[in-house]
N, C-alpha and C positions, 0 to 999 in steps of 0.2 A: 599684446594680445587683446581680442575685441571684446567688449562687455555687452550683458544682455539690453542695455539701453540701446547702443548702435545697433543690433539684431532689430530691434524694434524701430527704430526710425528706419532702415532699410525697407525692411516691410510694410511699412505704414500701418503698424498697430501699436499696443501700450504693452509694456513691458509685463504685466500682467499676462496678456495674452500669450507672449512666447513663454512665459513660466508654464503654462495651460498646455501648448503645443507640446513641449518638452516634457510634460508628465503623462501625455498621451491621452488628454481629457477629451472623451466623445463628444463634448458639446462645442466645441470651436468648429466654425465653417471650414467646408473643404478648400474654399478659397483663401483663408486666412492662413490655415495651415499650410498648402504650397506656399504662399508667399515666406511665411516665417522659415519653412525649412530650407528654401533656397538662398534666403539670405543667412540661414546657419552656415551651410554649405559654401557660399562666397565669399562670407568671412572667417571661413575656418573657426568657429566660437566654439568653445568647450565649454560646456556649465563647470562653474566653480565649485563642485563638489566639496572643497574643504570648507569653504565660506557658507556654505549650507550646513554642512557640520557644527561649524561654530556657533551660529544662529540657533539650530535646534537641539544643540548637547547632543546630538545622537548622530551616529554613522549612519550614511542611506544604504544601510545592509542588512538584509534579513538572515538570520539561522536556519538550518534543517539539523536536525537530530533524529537519526535514525538507528536502530539495532546494528544494521549492516549496509554500506553504501553501495558493496559488491554483489549483494542481493539483487536480482533483476527487478524484482517488484518494487523495491523501496530505489532503485537506480532510475526505473522510470518516472516515480512520483518525483524525483528530485529534478529531472529533466522538465518535468512540466511545471514544476514552481520556477526554475529558471528562466523559462521560457516567458512567463508571465513578469518575473522580476525583471530582465533585462527591457521588458517593452516600456517601464517606466524610470530605467536609469537606476536601478537597485542592483548591487552586488548579491552574491548570495555565500555565504559560509556554511560547510557541508562536514558534519561530524559522524563517528558511528559510536554508538553508544554501547554497543557488546551485548552479551547475553547476561552479564552480572548485574542486578539489581543496585549492587553496591556502586557501581561505578556511574550512573545516572545522573545523580545530582551533582559531583565536581565536574562531570561533562559538559552539563547542561550550564550551570553558573560560569563554567569558563568562557561559554558563548558569550552568555548574557552580559559579563564584564567588558564585552567589546562596545557595549550601549549602542545593542541592535535597534531598529525600530519594531522588529517583529522577529517571531521565534515561531516555528513549525516544527512540532515534534512528535514520535511516535512513543510514547512511554514506556518502559519495563518493570518499574518498580512497583510498588503496592501503593505509595504514598505521594503525591505530589506537591501536598502542601507547602512544602519550603518554598514553594515558586511565588506563593500567593505576594509577597514582599517585593518581587518583581513586576507584577500586573501592572500597577501604576504608572511604569516608565515603559512599560514592553508589549505591546498585542501577542495574544497566544493563541493559534489554532493547533490542535491535537488531533493526530489521523491515526488510521486503523485502530486505536483504542482509546477510549474515554479516560482523562484524568480521574485520578482517586482523590478524595479528600481536598478537590480542589473545584472551583465553579470555573468552567472556560468554555470556549468554543470547541466543537470535536465534530468530526464529519468522519466516518466510518462506512464499512461494507457491509452488507447485512448478511453478516456470518452464521446466523441462527437459522435464519430462511434458507439460504443455501444451503447447508447441511442438511436441514429437514428435506429438503426438494431431492438432494442427492440421494439420500437414504430411501425414502418414500419410491424412486426413481427402482431403484433395486429389488424394494420389495413387490412392486407392481411387475417385475420381472423373474418372479418366484421365488426369491431369495429369502430366506428366515435365518439363517447364519452369516450375520454380516459383521465384519471386524471392521473396527476404528483404529486407525494409526496414526499418532499425531506427537507434537511437541508437549513438553511438561505443561500442564494444567497452571502453572505461575503465570505463562502466556495468555493474555487475555481473549486473543482470537482463539484459540485451542478450547478453550473453558466455553465459548460461546457456540463453538461449531458441535462439540460434544453434546452440548444441550440442546443442537438441533438434532442431531443424530437421534440421541435418547427419545426426543419428543416424537420423532417418525415413528421408532419400535412401538411406544405407548401406543400412538395412535391407531397402529395396525394388529394391537392385542398381542405383540411378541413380547415375552418375556428377555430383558435385558441380561446377559451373561458377560462378566466383568472378564473371565478369561480371554474373551476376545477383543479387548482393549487395550491396546499397547502406546504407552506414553513416552515422552523423552527422544523419540528417534531420531530428530533432525537438530537436536541441540547438543547430541554427544561430538568429543572431538574426532570419533573414527565412526565408519559407518558401521551401525548396529544390525546384525542378522534379526532382524524381526518376524521375517516372513516362515522359514525352518519353524520355530517354535508355533506360531498359530497352525499351521497345515496340520503340526505333528500332534495337535489335540486329539482327544478320543472322539469329538464331534466337531471335526474343524468347520473354518468360514467359507463358502462358496463365493463370497463375495467380500471386499474390502472398501472402505469409504477411507480415503486418505485427506486429512485434513489440511495439506498446503504443498504446493509443487515440491519443494526440497524432500519433503517425506517421499512422494510420487518418485523422484527420481532415484530413491534408495530401492522402493519397491520393486519396479520394473526389472533391474538386472538381478536380483536377488530371485525373482519368479522366474525370469530367465536360466540362471545357474543351475536349478531343480528340474528344469523342463517344465514348466507347468503354466501354461497359455491357456488354461481352462478356467481361470478365476477372474470374476467380473472386477471390474475396478474404475471409479470416479474417484477424481483429484479435482479439490478445491484450490483452483488457479490453474492455468494452462502455463505451459511452458514450451521451449524451441523444440519440433519435431515430434510434439505430441500427437499432432493430425499425420504423421506419416510413419510411426510405427506399425507393426503388424503383433495383434489389432490395435488400431488406433484407439489414443486414450479418451475416455468421455470426461470432459470437466465442468465445474462451475466457473464460468468465464468472470474473471474480475477485469477490471479496467484502472489499473493504477494511474494513467495518465490525467482519466477523469478524476480520481482522486487527488491527486496534486494541484489541476487547475483549480478545483473546487477550493481547496484550502486556501492557495494562495489568494484567490478571488477574495474569500472570506476575510482572508488577513487584511487585504487592502482595504477592503469596506471599512474595517474597523479601524486601521489606520488614517482614512479619510474623514471618517465620521466618530471620532473617540468618546462623543457624548452618548451613543447607543450602546447601552449596558448590558442589556438582554442578553443571555449568554444562548447559544442554540448549538442543539446535537442532533446532527442530519446523518440517515443513513440512506446509502447509495444502495439500490438494487442490483443484483448481479442475477446472470443468466445460466442455464442448464445446457451444454453443447452435447447431446448425444453422439458417440462414435460407436466404434465395434466393442470397444472394451465391456460396455453396459450390456451389450447384449448376449452375454456368455451366460447361458442359464446352468442351473445348479444340475450336477447329474451328468452332462454332457462329457465327453471323452476328450483329451488333448487332440485325437485325432480326426476329431469334427471340425476342427480350427484349423488356421494356418500354422505350419511348421515353426519351433521355437528358432531355429535358426535362421528364421527371417528377420524376428525380432533381435538378434544379436547383432546381424548387419547392419542394422537400421541404428542401433546404440552404441556401436562399436565406436 
């Protein structure tokens, strides 16, 4: 088996330069990089990961812990992290925490016991102080939600601003009765989005009505019929703000079943076929790939420069993508809009 020194000799560079090329260091010249990679290919050199682990005392592995790896949002986050890690020759361990806060600590500590060089996590519990003892040996970046009772780097999307923008947009279309549908308030993103919804109502001088707020929709084991109870209120909503794509994908078929395609709708988060439904669904557009890339880059910056102790909280912007569903005005009849059967064909 070839050694790094043999690669360096073949390429006419130092062993340190070979190491920098294999770590994808951007400050290596193109000529040196090309010669090193050619030598690696010719000698069939494989980096000795095991030796590197013995020297550092840690695996060249990062961990990702999210509520549900099957969730399309977190799936895209994970793929982005894997892309950045792969370029550095770093493996990725992925685990689902689930929705039970009690499972978070054992799940994360099981990952951390593998001697990771870094951890990217979307916390669900109300207290992450148990991770403080791990911070000296493992770099941590939190995504989608800030850690609680722990100082650490975090990157989230603008949940408050996006929710306020969506609700304000519905108000500008003439809606006064706007429902909020979301997960339980134990989910930090739901809490921030509810606050944005409430801020938009307050700014417009609209009195908040608690009967229009439906929580716990997407965390139930079965689909919850949230739409009929809302529309059966004495003064029902004419519009709905859905706080995430999973909730929206429950709302749309429920509206179809009762043949109500006159209710305006904006979803926080896009989803497949949202733009092809009839009416097409307006969304607050998130970019989970950008979130994952930012988190991974921040993680490796910390790994490379551990002396930088200042923790940063970053909020990434989101944008409103208006489509047909937010243009449905209050008081308009279903006959003024495309037939409900068209919606059924698209969602089937």
